[in-house]
Backbone as ProteinMPNN parsed JSONL, in Angstrom:
{"seq_chain_A": "XXXXXXXXXXXXXXXXXXXXXXXXXXXXXXXXXXXXXXXXXXXXXXXXXXXXXXXXXXXXXXXXXXXXXXXXXXXXXXXXXXXXXXXXXXXXXXXXXXXXXXXXXXXXXXXXXXXXXXXXXXXXXXXXXXXXXXXXXXXXXXXXXXXXXXXXXXXXXXXXXXXXXXXXXXXXXXXXXXXXXXXXXXXXXXXXXXXXX", "coords_chain_A": {"N_chain_A": [[200.981, 95.407, 170.458], [203.922, 96.27, 170.686], [204.106, 95.88, 173.154], [203.945, 92.988, 173.357], [206.036, 91.927, 171.583], [208.488, 93.709, 173.472], [207.772, 91.898, 175.744], [208.699, 89.332, 174.703], [211.148, 89.956, 174.421], [212.028, 90.689, 177.089], [211.449, 88.364, 178.169], [213.806, 86.295, 176.569], [215.847, 87.423, 177.286], [215.727, 87.055, 180.253], [215.916, 84.181, 180.167], [218.326, 83.799, 178.862], [219.931, 84.884, 180.39], [220.19, 83.907, 183.187], [221.445, 81.261, 183.613], [223.643, 82.594, 183.415], [224.309, 84.14, 185.368], [223.851, 82.685, 187.541], [226.402, 80.952, 186.824], [228.078, 83.13, 187.689], [228.081, 83.541, 190.711], [229.114, 81.096, 191.294], [231.443, 81.375, 190.404], [233.138, 83.215, 191.913], [235.424, 82.99, 192.924], [237.232, 82.551, 191.116], [239.854, 84.481, 188.989], [239.823, 87.755, 188.358], [240.195, 88.225, 185.874], [239.042, 86.982, 184.123], [236.548, 87.523, 185.175], [236.333, 90.393, 183.842], [236.072, 89.526, 181.319], [233.531, 88.585, 181.3], [231.964, 90.455, 181.731], [232.207, 91.492, 178.899], [230.842, 89.898, 177.503], [228.62, 89.98, 178.511], [228.008, 92.832, 177.431], [227.773, 92.014, 174.776], [225.655, 90.116, 174.601], [223.754, 91.983, 175.47], [223.859, 93.963, 172.926], [223.651, 91.76, 170.967], [221.038, 90.845, 171.357], [219.414, 93.612, 171.372], [219.639, 94.332, 168.892], [218.455, 91.805, 167.447], [215.757, 92.05, 168.849], [215.115, 94.945, 167.666], [215.355, 94.05, 165.151], [212.735, 92.315, 165.153], [210.773, 93.808, 166.089], [210.829, 95.812, 163.89], [210.283, 94.01, 161.638], [208.628, 92.365, 162.374], [206.375, 93.151, 163.426], [204.951, 94.029, 160.548], [204.26, 91.317, 159.398], [203.182, 89.969, 161.682], [200.851, 91.38, 161.946], [199.917, 90.65, 158.714], [199.749, 88.07, 158.735], [197.7, 87.796, 160.831], [195.737, 89.321, 159.369], [195.44, 87.448, 156.835], [194.524, 85.33, 158.903], [191.984, 86.024, 159.379], [190.568, 87.054, 157.284], [190.594, 84.051, 156.374], [189.327, 82.763, 158.651], [186.711, 83.767, 157.858], [186.211, 83.052, 154.81], [186.067, 80.449, 155.939], [184.184, 80.734, 157.23], [181.803, 81.456, 155.702], [182.091, 79.15, 153.329], [180.962, 77.491, 155.601], [178.494, 78.306, 155.701], [177.68, 78.062, 153.114], [177.638, 75.179, 152.796], [175.953, 74.303, 154.53], [173.748, 75.565, 153.622], [173.525, 74.218, 151.429], [173.078, 71.447, 152.523], [170.56, 72.161, 153.369], [169.143, 72.347, 151.386], [169.752, 69.709, 150.059], [168.328, 68.094, 151.98], [165.353, 69.316, 151.615], [164.982, 68.238, 148.803], [164.997, 65.823, 149.162], [163.19, 65.269, 151.138], [160.731, 66.061, 149.923], [160.943, 64.023, 147.807], [159.246, 61.654, 148.003], [156.96, 62.389, 146.998], [157.73, 63.818, 144.529], [158.091, 61.185, 143.714], [155.534, 60.004, 143.773], [154.16, 61.504, 142.371], [155.547, 61.485, 140.191], [154.752, 58.838, 139.342], [151.603, 59.127, 139.22], [151.443, 60.591, 136.599], [152.459, 58.905, 134.988], [150.488, 56.743, 135.062], [148.641, 58.129, 134.463], [149.448, 58.784, 131.91], [149.327, 56.259, 130.7], [147.01, 55.364, 130.661], [145.863, 57.424, 128.973], [146.998, 56.412, 126.526], [146.024, 53.818, 126.694], [143.141, 54.308, 125.882], [143.688, 55.68, 123.633], [144.691, 53.551, 121.925], [142.497, 51.93, 122.27], [140.195, 53.583, 120.926], [141.878, 53.664, 118.35], [141.481, 50.754, 117.767], [138.845, 50.4, 117.66], [138.537, 52.095, 115.178], [139.829, 50.781, 113.356], [138.507, 48.297, 113.242], [135.769, 49.166, 112.296], [136.6, 50.433, 109.701], [137.199, 47.698, 108.73], [135.132, 46.389, 108.839], [133.118, 47.875, 107.15], [134.783, 47.638, 104.308], [134.499, 44.48, 104.389], [131.803, 44.476, 103.959], [131.575, 45.964, 101.76], [132.947, 44.066, 100.041], [131.374, 42.125, 100.198], [128.805, 43.082, 99.124], [129.61, 43.309, 96.864], [130.476, 40.918, 96.107], [127.843, 39.815, 96.325], [126.425, 41.11, 93.934], [127.655, 40.427, 92.11], [126.933, 37.909, 92.164], [124.547, 37.818, 91.733], [124.133, 38.755, 88.851], [125.596, 36.725, 87.723], [123.94, 34.997, 88.33], [121.365, 35.706, 87.128], [122.601, 35.733, 84.558], [122.982, 32.904, 84.31], [120.083, 32.44, 84.334], [119.082, 33.352, 82.295], [120.474, 31.966, 80.048], [119.565, 29.609, 80.984], [116.967, 29.931, 80.449], [116.983, 30.54, 77.477], [117.979, 28.138, 76.795], [115.839, 26.508, 77.383], [113.857, 27.436, 76.159], [114.687, 27.143, 73.246], [113.984, 24.447, 73.597], [111.746, 23.816, 73.727], [110.954, 25.084, 71.403], [112.328, 23.416, 69.395], [111.253, 21.214, 70.026], [108.256, 22.012, 69.197], [108.695, 22.746, 66.478], [108.054, 21.663, 63.447], [109.387, 19.687, 60.83], [107.581, 20.358, 58.568], [106.551, 23.321, 59.785], [109.104, 24.443, 59.397], [109.501, 24.993, 56.537], [107.528, 26.305, 55.848], [108.181, 28.873, 57.154], [110.572, 29.388, 56.081], [109.66, 29.528, 53.548], [107.957, 32.095, 53.696], [109.516, 33.844, 54.811], [111.079, 33.994, 52.585], [109.303, 35.251, 50.847], [108.945, 37.637, 51.974], [111.081, 38.816, 51.128], [111.038, 38.973, 48.444], [108.913, 40.921, 48.03], [109.05, 43.83, 48.692], [107.344, 46.035, 49.777], [105.506, 44.376, 51.468], [106.712, 43.565, 53.396], [107.607, 46.311, 54.899], [104.817, 47.089, 55.576], [104.577, 45.004, 56.924], [105.879, 45.405, 59.38]], "CA_chain_A": [[202.003, 94.675, 169.543], [205.02, 96.22, 170.783], [204.168, 95.035, 174.49], [204.233, 91.694, 173.069], [207.638, 92.22, 171.649], [209.083, 93.788, 174.774], [207.907, 90.904, 176.601], [209.259, 88.206, 174.22], [212.755, 89.903, 174.634], [212.496, 90.173, 178.456], [211.968, 86.214, 178.2], [214.701, 85.876, 176.118], [217.023, 87.994, 178.313], [215.818, 86.123, 181.366], [216.144, 82.948, 179.971], [219.536, 83.436, 178.808], [220.979, 85.47, 181.947], [219.926, 82.811, 184.24], [222.31, 80.573, 183.441], [225.014, 83.534, 183.646], [223.994, 84.614, 186.998], [224.308, 81.424, 188.393], [227.283, 80.986, 186.795], [228.733, 83.933, 187.858], [227.971, 83.35, 191.925], [229.934, 79.593, 191.681], [232.922, 81.757, 189.735], [233.507, 84.074, 192.688], [236.862, 82.53, 193.291], [237.879, 82.968, 189.952], [240.324, 85.618, 189.167], [239.582, 88.844, 187.697], [240.423, 88.325, 184.281], [237.826, 85.891, 183.435], [235.318, 88.674, 185.368], [236.239, 91.393, 183.21], [235.768, 89.175, 179.832], [232.555, 88.28, 181.53], [231.412, 91.757, 181.463], [232.333, 91.768, 177.748], [230.055, 89.038, 176.842], [227.23, 90.923, 178.588], [227.76, 93.941, 176.172], [227.89, 91.395, 173.366], [224.716, 89.868, 174.511], [222.949, 93.127, 174.992], [224.031, 94.107, 171.548], [222.633, 90.99, 170.165], [219.295, 91.105, 172.123], [218.941, 94.936, 171.142], [219.118, 93.606, 167.377], [217.288, 90.949, 167.478], [214.998, 93.537, 169.329], [214.581, 95.699, 166.553], [214.655, 93.162, 164.089], [211.704, 91.867, 165.447], [210.025, 95.14, 166.165], [210.895, 96.417, 162.934], [209.525, 93.151, 160.532], [207.646, 91.69, 163.196], [204.773, 94.007, 163.271], [203.98, 93.614, 159.392], [204.131, 89.847, 159.383], [201.887, 89.484, 162.281], [199.174, 92.363, 161.23], [199.528, 90.083, 157.423], [199.643, 86.8, 159.331], [196.29, 87.909, 161.357], [194.716, 89.649, 158.308], [195.191, 86.296, 156.79], [193.69, 84.473, 159.876], [190.631, 86.522, 159.762], [190.215, 86.423, 155.964], [190.54, 82.378, 156.207], [187.758, 82.821, 158.847], [185.812, 84.583, 156.756], [185.999, 82.18, 154.332], [185.563, 79.245, 156.298], [182.429, 80.819, 157.771], [181.271, 81.517, 153.867], [181.844, 77.525, 153.224], [180.338, 76.612, 156.608], [176.584, 78.681, 155.479], [177.127, 77.63, 151.688], [177.297, 73.659, 153.163], [174.506, 74.297, 155.11], [172.561, 75.726, 152.525], [173.344, 72.955, 150.171], [172.54, 70.049, 153.179], [169.035, 72.165, 153.653], [168.391, 72.291, 149.793], [169.279, 68.189, 150.029], [167.151, 68.036, 152.784], [164.229, 69.701, 151.147], [164.848, 67.559, 148.123], [164.838, 64.451, 150.314], [161.368, 65.541, 151.755], [160.052, 66.138, 148.704], [161.131, 63.045, 146.725], [158.118, 60.859, 148.053], [155.656, 63.48, 146.681], [157.609, 63.668, 143.145], [157.549, 59.712, 142.765], [153.979, 59.684, 143.921], [153.472, 62.827, 141.571], [155.842, 60.755, 138.402], [153.555, 57.693, 138.776], [150.034, 59.303, 138.862], [151.456, 60.952, 135.618], [152.716, 57.528, 134.287], [149.311, 56.122, 134.818], [147.395, 59.053, 132.818], [149.897, 58.156, 130.431], [148.977, 54.565, 130.42], [145.365, 55.604, 130.39], [145.559, 57.824, 127.558], [147.693, 55.403, 125.713], [144.995, 52.388, 125.913], [142.378, 55.031, 125.165], [143.929, 56.326, 122.079], [144.602, 52.029, 121.155], [140.981, 51.924, 121.898], [139.808, 54.611, 119.493], [142.139, 53.218, 116.972], [140.707, 49.522, 117.564], [137.744, 50.723, 116.92], [138.464, 52.91, 113.983], [140.171, 49.646, 112.297], [137.337, 47.437, 112.805], [135.006, 49.838, 111.327], [137.081, 49.916, 108.32], [137.431, 45.993, 108.061], [133.72, 46.281, 108.669], [132.862, 48.674, 105.988], [135.473, 46.823, 103.543], [133.716, 43.179, 104.093], [130.233, 44.912, 103.673], [131.691, 46.303, 100.244], [133.194, 42.88, 99.197], [129.88, 40.886, 100.395], [127.73, 43.837, 98.469], [130.104, 43.258, 95.304], [130.087, 39.55, 95.576], [126.277, 39.438, 95.849], [126.178, 41.67, 92.919], [128.563, 39.483, 91.216], [126.44, 36.326, 92.363], [123.057, 38.054, 91.077], [124.534, 38.691, 87.588], [126.114, 35.318, 87.61], [122.211, 33.899, 88.354], [120.578, 36.457, 85.91], [123.0, 35.025, 83.291], [122.737, 31.601, 83.804], [118.485, 31.978, 84.081], [118.972, 33.487, 80.983], [121.216, 30.575, 79.296], [118.789, 28.344, 80.969], [115.726, 30.211, 79.238], [117.364, 30.339, 76.066], [118.431, 26.602, 76.541], [114.685, 25.494, 77.585], [112.958, 27.683, 75.092], [115.409, 26.183, 72.39], [113.965, 22.904, 73.55], [110.27, 23.617, 73.695], [110.936, 25.342, 70.145], [112.426, 22.254, 68.501], [109.817, 20.298, 70.233], [106.932, 22.15, 68.198], [108.709, 23.374, 65.26], [108.72, 20.528, 62.653], [109.99, 20.328, 59.17], [106.794, 21.426, 57.627], [106.509, 24.523, 60.182], [110.439, 25.216, 59.281], [109.468, 25.158, 55.675], [106.65, 27.082, 55.693], [108.922, 29.969, 57.943], [111.193, 29.64, 55.273], [108.694, 30.346, 52.526], [107.431, 33.321, 54.065], [111.035, 34.736, 54.406], [111.817, 34.168, 50.763], [108.208, 35.794, 50.071], [108.924, 38.944, 52.461], [112.417, 39.297, 50.516], [110.528, 39.499, 47.388], [107.92, 41.692, 48.01], [109.244, 44.566, 50.094], [106.136, 46.472, 50.569], [104.632, 43.917, 52.35], [107.405, 43.882, 54.548], [107.067, 47.544, 55.286], [103.847, 47.185, 56.141], [104.7, 44.373, 58.567], [106.866, 46.667, 60.346]], "C_chain_A": [[203.56, 94.495, 170.345], [205.069, 95.716, 172.455], [204.343, 93.787, 174.094], [205.806, 91.484, 173.237], [208.777, 92.572, 172.838], [208.859, 92.865, 175.631], [208.786, 89.677, 176.151], [211.046, 88.782, 174.578], [213.156, 90.275, 176.014], [212.97, 88.567, 178.766], [213.393, 85.868, 177.732], [215.743, 86.256, 176.797], [217.121, 87.102, 179.632], [216.518, 84.425, 181.38], [218.067, 82.45, 179.533], [220.787, 84.05, 179.754], [220.96, 84.55, 182.837], [220.957, 82.227, 184.443], [223.756, 81.298, 183.996], [224.827, 84.122, 184.545], [224.494, 83.334, 187.987], [225.74, 80.879, 188.169], [228.51, 81.753, 187.478], [228.873, 83.898, 189.815], [229.19, 81.823, 192.064], [231.402, 80.202, 191.238], [233.546, 82.858, 190.407], [235.037, 84.282, 192.781], [237.853, 82.957, 192.595], [238.587, 83.993, 189.758], [239.552, 86.461, 187.991], [239.736, 89.331, 186.45], [239.245, 87.897, 183.282], [236.74, 87.076, 184.198], [235.19, 89.431, 184.284], [235.877, 90.774, 181.469], [234.06, 88.457, 180.041], [231.667, 89.515, 180.96], [230.968, 91.935, 179.858], [231.163, 90.718, 177.052], [228.282, 89.483, 177.49], [226.508, 91.795, 177.743], [227.361, 93.008, 175.07], [226.25, 90.85, 173.428], [223.365, 90.892, 174.598], [222.842, 93.714, 173.262], [223.025, 93.277, 170.779], [221.537, 91.092, 170.351], [218.72, 92.43, 171.483], [218.552, 94.735, 169.522], [218.226, 93.355, 166.705], [215.869, 91.714, 167.942], [213.894, 94.041, 167.763], [214.561, 95.279, 165.452], [213.293, 92.769, 164.058], [210.266, 92.97, 165.456], [209.378, 95.975, 164.58], [209.902, 95.351, 161.628], [208.78, 91.998, 160.874], [205.812, 91.944, 163.051], [204.075, 93.617, 161.711], [203.652, 92.526, 159.497], [203.047, 89.696, 160.311], [200.695, 90.102, 161.966], [199.31, 91.324, 159.647], [199.019, 88.635, 158.062], [197.995, 86.943, 160.105], [195.338, 88.747, 160.229], [194.062, 88.529, 157.624], [194.153, 85.297, 157.621], [192.03, 84.777, 159.443], [189.824, 85.939, 158.334], [189.743, 84.534, 155.874], [189.349, 82.299, 157.178], [186.5, 83.098, 158.52], [185.69, 83.341, 155.957], [185.684, 80.919, 154.671], [183.95, 79.458, 156.651], [181.472, 80.776, 156.605], [180.95, 80.235, 153.873], [181.554, 76.933, 153.873], [179.036, 76.984, 155.992], [176.822, 77.867, 154.199], [176.269, 75.955, 151.917], [176.062, 73.721, 153.57], [173.422, 74.421, 154.7], [172.206, 74.36, 151.442], [172.412, 71.767, 151.141], [170.913, 70.444, 152.927], [168.419, 71.674, 152.151], [168.188, 70.527, 149.801], [168.195, 67.63, 150.838], [165.7, 68.218, 152.446], [163.9, 68.671, 149.967], [164.336, 66.248, 148.726], [163.569, 64.286, 150.796], [160.491, 65.008, 150.914], [159.875, 65.072, 147.532], [160.179, 62.234, 147.119], [157.331, 61.703, 147.023], [155.967, 63.561, 145.474], [157.489, 62.363, 142.657], [156.598, 59.635, 142.696], [153.482, 60.438, 142.457], [153.667, 61.987, 139.604], [154.602, 59.066, 138.45], [151.885, 57.88, 138.376], [150.481, 60.002, 137.31], [151.66, 59.414, 134.502], [151.211, 57.026, 134.102], [148.287, 56.933, 134.412], [147.729, 58.986, 131.74], [149.338, 57.266, 129.916], [147.433, 54.658, 129.877], [145.114, 55.788, 129.268], [146.118, 56.545, 126.244], [146.58, 54.264, 125.055], [143.867, 53.129, 125.276], [142.238, 55.327, 123.783], [143.747, 54.621, 121.35], [143.017, 51.526, 120.946], [140.445, 52.218, 120.848], [140.101, 53.986, 118.171], [141.666, 51.707, 116.659], [139.764, 49.75, 116.656], [137.304, 51.235, 115.852], [138.488, 52.021, 113.084], [139.103, 48.936, 112.384], [136.237, 48.035, 112.253], [135.376, 49.72, 110.172], [137.211, 49.012, 107.582], [135.795, 45.852, 108.029], [132.967, 46.693, 107.355], [133.897, 47.632, 104.23], [134.759, 45.31, 103.301], [132.372, 43.644, 103.384], [130.612, 44.925, 101.883], [132.094, 44.995, 99.648], [131.716, 41.866, 99.264], [128.921, 41.681, 99.429], [128.611, 43.132, 96.831], [130.104, 41.697, 95.073], [128.656, 39.122, 95.323], [125.616, 40.053, 94.438], [126.826, 40.816, 91.829], [127.315, 37.967, 90.774], [125.186, 36.539, 91.229], [122.929, 38.73, 89.475], [125.18, 37.439, 86.735], [124.523, 34.521, 87.078], [121.534, 34.57, 87.147], [121.352, 35.808, 84.362], [123.106, 33.455, 83.107], [121.213, 31.396, 83.785], [118.521, 32.441, 82.913], [119.291, 32.602, 79.785], [120.187, 29.835, 79.259], [117.349, 28.778, 80.247], [115.91, 30.12, 78.391], [117.154, 28.947, 75.708], [116.866, 25.815, 76.336], [113.69, 26.415, 76.39], [113.334, 27.19, 73.27], [114.583, 24.8, 72.002], [112.62, 22.95, 73.195], [110.324, 24.198, 71.716], [111.215, 24.285, 69.401], [111.819, 21.105, 68.677], [108.692, 20.487, 69.545], [107.309, 22.317, 67.066], [109.387, 21.529, 64.196], [109.062, 20.585, 61.426], [108.729, 20.967, 58.093], [107.12, 22.888, 58.221], [107.938, 25.316, 59.58], [110.265, 25.029, 57.853], [108.745, 26.061, 55.167], [106.946, 28.925, 56.275], [109.804, 30.328, 56.794], [110.607, 30.433, 54.334], [108.454, 31.781, 52.635], [108.678, 34.322, 54.401], [111.399, 35.305, 53.252], [110.467, 35.311, 50.247], [108.739, 37.228, 50.629], [110.284, 39.681, 51.477], [112.035, 39.621, 49.232], [109.669, 40.658, 47.296], [107.946, 42.803, 49.464], [108.429, 45.347, 50.458], [105.348, 45.805, 51.485], [105.526, 43.762, 53.556], [107.699, 44.803, 55.194], [106.118, 47.566, 56.056], [103.872, 46.366, 57.296], [105.424, 44.764, 59.626], [106.303, 47.689, 61.101]], "O_chain_A": [[204.2, 93.474, 170.594], [206.098, 95.199, 172.891], [205.268, 93.334, 174.769], [206.535, 91.146, 174.17], [209.748, 91.853, 173.074], [209.727, 92.803, 176.502], [209.487, 89.064, 176.956], [211.951, 88.022, 174.924], [214.35, 90.26, 176.311], [213.929, 87.929, 179.2], [214.117, 85.193, 178.464], [216.647, 85.437, 176.957], [218.143, 86.561, 180.052], [217.228, 83.789, 182.159], [218.743, 81.442, 179.739], [221.994, 83.819, 179.823], [222.058, 84.401, 183.375], [221.585, 82.536, 185.455], [224.639, 80.813, 184.704], [225.543, 85.119, 184.461], [225.322, 83.246, 188.893], [226.326, 80.381, 189.13], [229.599, 81.255, 187.762], [229.963, 84.312, 190.209], [229.987, 81.734, 192.998], [232.429, 79.645, 191.626], [234.395, 83.514, 189.803], [235.69, 85.324, 192.735], [238.909, 83.489, 192.936], [238.083, 84.908, 190.41], [238.905, 86.026, 187.038], [239.514, 90.457, 186.005], [238.779, 88.288, 182.212], [235.981, 87.512, 183.333], [234.146, 89.353, 183.638], [235.488, 91.528, 180.577], [233.472, 87.915, 179.105], [230.896, 89.506, 180.0], [229.867, 92.341, 179.485], [230.722, 91.022, 175.944], [227.175, 89.298, 176.985], [225.335, 91.832, 177.372], [226.424, 93.432, 174.393], [225.55, 91.089, 172.445], [222.287, 90.723, 174.027], [221.802, 93.805, 172.61], [222.018, 93.654, 170.181], [220.848, 91.492, 169.413], [217.565, 92.374, 171.06], [217.441, 94.936, 169.032], [217.495, 93.912, 165.885], [214.974, 91.84, 167.107], [212.832, 93.768, 167.205], [213.897, 95.855, 164.591], [212.664, 92.863, 163.004], [209.146, 92.855, 164.958], [208.291, 96.442, 164.24], [209.042, 95.833, 160.891], [208.396, 91.044, 160.197], [204.755, 91.373, 162.783], [202.982, 93.063, 161.599], [202.453, 92.463, 159.768], [201.967, 89.312, 159.862], [199.647, 89.498, 161.74], [198.115, 91.277, 159.357], [197.893, 88.209, 157.804], [197.17, 86.074, 159.823], [194.12, 88.698, 160.401], [192.847, 88.337, 157.577], [193.225, 84.658, 157.126], [191.138, 83.95, 159.252], [189.005, 85.035, 158.165], [188.736, 84.031, 155.377], [188.32, 81.813, 156.708], [185.436, 82.641, 158.937], [184.986, 82.478, 156.482], [185.072, 80.211, 153.872], [182.951, 78.761, 156.471], [180.451, 80.089, 156.621], [179.841, 79.881, 154.272], [181.561, 75.736, 153.585], [178.334, 76.018, 155.694], [176.112, 76.863, 154.144], [175.157, 75.555, 151.574], [175.133, 73.193, 152.959], [172.377, 73.848, 155.009], [171.211, 73.824, 150.953], [171.361, 71.268, 150.74], [170.088, 69.64, 152.492], [167.513, 70.877, 151.907], [167.102, 69.967, 149.648], [167.33, 66.85, 150.439], [164.861, 67.432, 152.886], [162.768, 68.19, 149.95], [163.175, 65.852, 148.615], [162.968, 63.212, 150.833], [159.768, 64.013, 150.966], [159.05, 65.11, 146.619], [160.034, 61.625, 146.06], [157.296, 61.1, 145.951], [154.985, 63.46, 144.738], [156.989, 62.119, 141.558], [156.194, 59.191, 141.621], [152.638, 60.01, 141.67], [152.959, 61.873, 138.604], [153.908, 58.557, 137.571], [151.165, 57.207, 137.638], [149.472, 59.885, 136.614], [151.024, 59.112, 133.492], [150.781, 56.927, 132.953], [147.184, 56.519, 134.053], [147.036, 59.043, 130.724], [148.844, 57.318, 128.789], [146.909, 54.115, 128.904], [144.497, 55.052, 128.498], [145.484, 56.056, 125.309], [146.297, 53.913, 123.91], [143.519, 52.727, 124.166], [141.276, 55.299, 123.016], [142.92, 54.391, 120.468], [142.475, 50.989, 119.98], [140.187, 51.449, 119.922], [139.335, 53.761, 117.234], [141.468, 51.376, 115.49], [139.69, 49.511, 115.451], [136.161, 51.101, 115.415], [137.696, 52.005, 112.142], [138.544, 48.906, 111.288], [135.594, 47.239, 111.569], [134.721, 49.005, 109.412], [137.322, 49.015, 106.357], [135.282, 45.172, 107.14], [132.326, 45.91, 106.654], [133.276, 47.129, 103.294], [134.478, 44.966, 102.153], [131.99, 43.151, 102.323], [130.135, 44.199, 101.012], [131.507, 44.763, 98.591], [131.262, 41.092, 98.422], [128.135, 40.941, 98.837], [128.009, 42.565, 95.92], [129.774, 41.234, 93.981], [128.277, 38.346, 94.446], [124.576, 39.634, 93.929], [126.318, 40.66, 90.719], [127.018, 37.36, 89.745], [124.895, 35.83, 90.266], [121.868, 39.128, 88.994], [125.236, 37.261, 85.519], [124.147, 33.879, 86.097], [121.179, 33.861, 86.205], [120.741, 35.509, 83.336], [123.274, 32.873, 82.035], [120.832, 30.329, 83.303], [117.771, 31.775, 82.199], [118.596, 32.495, 78.775], [119.702, 29.358, 78.233], [116.723, 27.973, 79.558], [115.026, 29.465, 77.84], [116.484, 28.516, 74.769], [116.622, 24.909, 75.539], [112.779, 25.804, 75.83], [112.527, 26.975, 72.365], [114.449, 24.225, 70.922], [112.239, 22.143, 72.347], [109.661, 23.564, 70.895], [110.334, 24.037, 68.578], [111.753, 20.168, 67.881], [108.02, 19.516, 69.196], [106.421, 22.105, 66.24], [110.365, 20.781, 64.216], [109.026, 21.691, 60.888], [108.867, 21.758, 57.16], [107.775, 23.674, 57.538], [107.945, 26.522, 59.333], [111.423, 24.722, 57.567], [109.095, 26.67, 54.155], [106.261, 29.904, 55.978], [109.843, 31.515, 56.472], [110.815, 31.636, 54.171], [108.735, 32.569, 51.732], [108.614, 35.532, 54.183], [111.811, 36.413, 52.908], [110.682, 36.117, 49.341], [108.989, 38.049, 49.747], [110.364, 40.881, 51.216], [112.633, 40.575, 48.735], [109.825, 41.379, 46.31], [107.379, 42.79, 50.557], [108.547, 45.61, 51.655], [104.584, 46.406, 52.24], [105.031, 43.838, 54.68], [108.158, 44.492, 56.293], [106.276, 47.983, 57.203], [103.414, 46.685, 58.393], [105.395, 44.247, 60.743], [107.027, 48.479, 61.708]]}, "name": "protein", "num_of_chains": 1, "seq": "XXXXXXXXXXXXXXXXXXXXXXXXXXXXXXXXXXXXXXXXXXXXXXXXXXXXXXXXXXXXXXXXXXXXXXXXXXXXXXXXXXXXXXXXXXXXXXXXXXXXXXXXXXXXXXXXXXXXXXXXXXXXXXXXXXXXXXXXXXXXXXXXXXXXXXXXXXXXXXXXXXXXXXXXXXXXXXXXXXXXXXXXXXXXXXXXXXXXX"}
């Protein structure tokens, strides 16, 4: 670091002293008073250069060390960021590569779910149809039972009506009188009624 500062001071000296040397050659003819002033200028220049060199050496070293440390840290951070970006890019590439298989897997899963839903609906429909069939059979059975009862009732009424017609046809007034007399006789004679039963 010191060599760098020394080289910078030397370069500064040469760039500022070169015009002075060229000017000195031209002014050999000028008077000696001006030459004395030129010496003071050189002394002033050396003091200024020495002060600048001291300040650069004193505060330049830590500044350049800090700056070097900062640059190294930024390079380390940039390398870490680059590695992180590469890792992310690799992860994205892997996901893109597996995207087709994921899509195929999702399609297969949706087809399995659709088949399962279709089977569930088929079973539900079969169960509903069995319930409807059982209910219809119950209603048919109940309707048949009611029709049989209605038919029995109608048959009984018809039989009664036919019996009544036959009785009316066979029973004459003489028969009715004989039945009434027999009934009255049974009422008068309770013992004969008990024997009849």
